[in-house]
C-alpha positions in Angstrom: 4.9 -21.1 10.0 8.1 -19.9 8.1 8.8 -16.4 7.4 10.9 -15.3 4.3 12.8 -12.2 5.4 15.2 -10.1 3.0 17.6 -7.7 4.3 18.2 -4.6 2.3 20.5 -1.7 2.9 19.2 1.7 2.8 20.8 5.1 2.0 20.8 5.9 5.7 23.9 4.0 7.3 22.0 3.8 10.6 19.0 2.1 9.1 18.3 -1.5 7.6 15.1 -2.6 6.0 13.8 -6.0 6.4 11.3 -7.1 3.6 8.9 -10.0 4.5 6.7 -12.1 2.5 3.3 -10.9 4.1 1.3 -7.6 4.5 2.1 -6.0 8.0 -0.3 -3.0 7.7 -3.3 -2.2 5.4 -1.7 0.9 4.1 0.9 3.5 4.7 3.5 3.1 7.6 3.4 3.4 11.3 6.6 4.9 13.0 7.9 4.3 16.6 10.7 6.4 17.9 10.2 5.5 21.6 9.3 2.4 23.6 6.3 3.9 25.1 4.5 4.3 21.7 5.5 0.8 20.8 4.1 -0.5 24.0 0.7 1.1 23.2 0.4 0.3 19.6 2.5 -2.6 18.4 3.6 -6.0 19.9 6.1 -6.2 17.0 7.6 -2.8 17.4 7.8 -3.4 21.1 9.9 -6.6 20.8 12.2 -4.8 18.3 12.6 -1.9 20.6 13.9 -4.2 23.3 16.7 -5.3 21.1 19.9 -3.7 22.2 20.7 -0.7 20.1 17.4 -0.3 18.3 16.1 3.4 18.5 13.3 3.4 16.0 11.0 1.0 14.1 8.8 1.7 11.1 6.4 -0.9 9.9 5.3 -0.6 6.3 3.2 -2.6 3.9 5.4 -5.6 3.7 8.6 -4.3 5.5 10.1 -3.2 8.8 12.7 -0.5 9.0 15.1 -0.6 12.0 17.3 2.3 13.1 20.1 1.7 15.4 21.7 4.2 17.9 25.4 4.4 18.8 25.0 1.5 21.0 25.2 -1.9 19.4 26.7 -3.4 16.4 25.0 -4.3 13.1 26.0 -7.8 13.1 24.6 -8.6 16.6 21.6 -6.4 16.1 20.7 -8.0 12.7 20.8 -11.4 14.1 18.4 -10.4 16.9 16.0 -8.5 14.7 15.9 -11.4 12.2 15.1 -13.9 15.0 12.5 -11.5 16.4 10.8 -10.9 13.2 10.7 -14.7 12.4 9.3 -15.7 15.9 6.8 -13.0 16.0 5.4 -13.1 12.4 6.0 -17.0 12.2 3.6 -17.6 15.1 1.0 -15.1 13.5 1.0 -12.6 16.5 -0.5 -9.2 15.7 1.8 -6.5 14.4 -0.3 -3.7 15.4 -2.9 -3.4 18.3 -6.4 -3.2 17.2 -7.0 0.3 18.6 -3.9 1.5 16.6 -5.2 0.0 13.5 -8.7 1.7 13.9 -7.0 5.1 14.8 -4.9 4.9 11.7 -8.0 4.1 9.5 -9.8 7.1 11.2 -6.8 9.4 10.6 -6.6 8.3 6.9 -10.5 8.7 6.3 -10.3 12.2 7.8 -8.1 13.5 5.0 -6.9 16.9 4.8 -8.4 20.1 5.9 -8.5 21.8 2.5 -8.1 21.0 -1.2 -4.5 22.0 -1.4 -3.7 19.6 1.4 -5.7 16.8 -0.4 -3.8 17.5 -3.6 -0.5 17.3 -1.6 -1.6 14.0 0.0 -2.5 12.5 -3.3 0.8 13.3 -4.9 2.7 12.0 -1.7 0.7 8.8 -1.8 0.8 8.3 -5.7 4.3 9.2 -6.4 6.6 10.0 -3.5 5.7 7.6 -0.6 6.1 4.4 -2.9 9.7 5.6 -4.2 10.8 6.4 -0.6 9.4 3.0 0.8 11.8 1.3 -1.6 14.7 2.6 0.6 12.7 1.8 3.9 11.4 5.3 4.5 8.1 7.1 4.7 7.0 10.7 4.3 3.7 11.9 5.5 2.1 15.4 5.5 1.9 17.2 8.8 0.3 20.4 7.4 0.2 23.2 4.8 0.5 26.8 5.9 1.3 30.0 4.0 2.6 28.2 1.0 5.0 25.8 3.1 4.4 22.1 3.2 5.6 20.5 6.5 6.4 17.0 6.2 7.4 14.2 8.7 10.4 12.1 7.4 10.2 8.6 9.0 12.0 5.2 9.0 15.2 5.5 6.9 14.4 9.0 5.7 14.8 10.3 9.3 18.4 11.3 9.7 19.5 10.1 6.3 22.3 12.1 4.8 20.5 12.3 1.5 17.0 13.3 2.8 17.7 17.1 2.5 18.6 16.5 -1.2 15.4 14.3 -1.7 13.2 16.8 0.2 14.6 20.1 -1.5 15.3 18.7 -5.1 12.8 15.9 -5.4 9.7 16.6 -3.3 9.7 20.3 -3.3 10.2 20.5 -7.0 7.7 18.1 -7.9 5.1 19.6 -5.5 5.8 23.2 -6.8 5.5 21.9 -10.3 2.1 20.5 -9.7 0.6 22.7 -7.1 1.4 26.6 -7.6 0.3 27.4 -4.1 3.5 25.5 -2.7 6.5 27.7 -2.2 8.6 25.5 0.2 8.9 22.1 1.7 10.4 21.7 5.2 10.9 18.6 7.5 9.3 18.8 11.0 
């Protein structure tokens, strides 16, 4: 089966976004920053991590974000990533391992530990995550303690030169506006 893959540049010069014509995960995104995690949870991410130069892979609803390290050039890396995506998705191989899918569903169902965390998660899901997904990234809540929101920056958001501005001027401003208990937002 043929796969339509569109390459998109992201604000992070070390990251490219590959948009595909099918749903890859049920919701959210799954981030892989090492081969061991990919090996346990995602046949697709494992293959992509085997491409010379790839240091991280994030699988979103209908896109894959690939981050490269110092090793490898985008021209060669891009060709290998496109071929891997086409081969894997074209043969309808699983994107995520079934246990990883079940764990992701359980984590999403467990929700937050308090009403402030629930409100933060709601705002992230409704407003912020869809916006950063357009640039090939994702942001998830780690925890809320003492007025501080701790967020995980993933995909193209991780290491992006403009992520600090997005975090402080965009996300922090919006959360403080809607949730008076929030005093600061930091990346973990």
